[in-house]
N, C-alpha and C positions, 0 to 999 in steps of 0.2 A: 819742474821736471817730473816726468811720469815714468813708470816701469811697466812694460808689457808682460803680462802673465796670462797664458791661455786665452789669448785674444781679448783680454781686458786691460785697460789702462788704469794703473793704480798710482795715485799720487805718491811722490817720494815722501818717505817718513822722516819727519823732523821733530825736534822737541816741541814745537808749537802745535803739531797735529797728531802726536803719538797715540793718545787715547789709552795708554797703559794696558793694551790687550794681553800682554804677557803676564800681568799681575793676577790673572785668574788661574794660571797654571800652578800645579803642585811643585814646590821647590824643596827638594831634599837638601839638608845641610850635610855636606860630605867633607868639609874642611873648616877649620876655625878661621873666620874672617873678622871676628869681633862683633857679630850680630848681637845686639842687646837681648837679654833673656826674655824681656816682655814681648818680643816678636817671634819667639820660638814655641812651637808645639812639639811636645814629646809624647809619643804614643805608648801603649802598654808594653812594648818591647824595647823601649828606650831609644827608638829612632827619632831623629829630629828633623823637622821641616819648618818652613815659614808658616806662622800662624795666619789663618785666613778668618776674616770677620764674617758676620751674617750675610753680607752682600756677596760673599764668595771671593772677594779680592784680598790680596796680601795686606796684612795689618800695617806694614811699613809704608804703604802707599798713602800719600797725603791726598785726601779726597778733594780738597779745594784746588790744588795746583796740578793734580795728576802726576806728581813726581815722587820719586823715592825719598823718604825722609831719613834714610840711613845709607844714602848712596855710597859714601866712602867706606862703609862697612858691609856692603851688600854681599850676599853669598856668591860663591864661585859660579854657580849655574847662571845667576843673573849677569855676572861679568861676561860670560861666554855668549849669552843670548844678545846678539848685536842688533841695535835698532836699524831697521831697513834690510836685514838679512832675509834670506828665503824663509826661514822659520818665522820671523816677525811678520812678513807679508802674509804667509799662510794663516797665522793666527788671526790677523786682521780680516782676511777674507772669510774665515769661518764665523766671525762675529756679524757679518753683513746679513 
């Protein structure tokens, strides 16, 4: 199945073709979901966000499977960012 966006046909996003495009976005931690401390970056002002590695991707992303290694404890922002949503498709289009 495909989705039409601005005269482009975009394949439906599934777990098998996700490409983890959202994992390059900054994710602020605004509630406690149990994210392990080794995945948290704390800035000089005490604000917390998901730590990103040298490749610019979230530290919780398993680079081999392209899946979240802390899925059950992922931040609220990640829970709200739905696979296949307008925001997801938009991020994928920007990566092309």
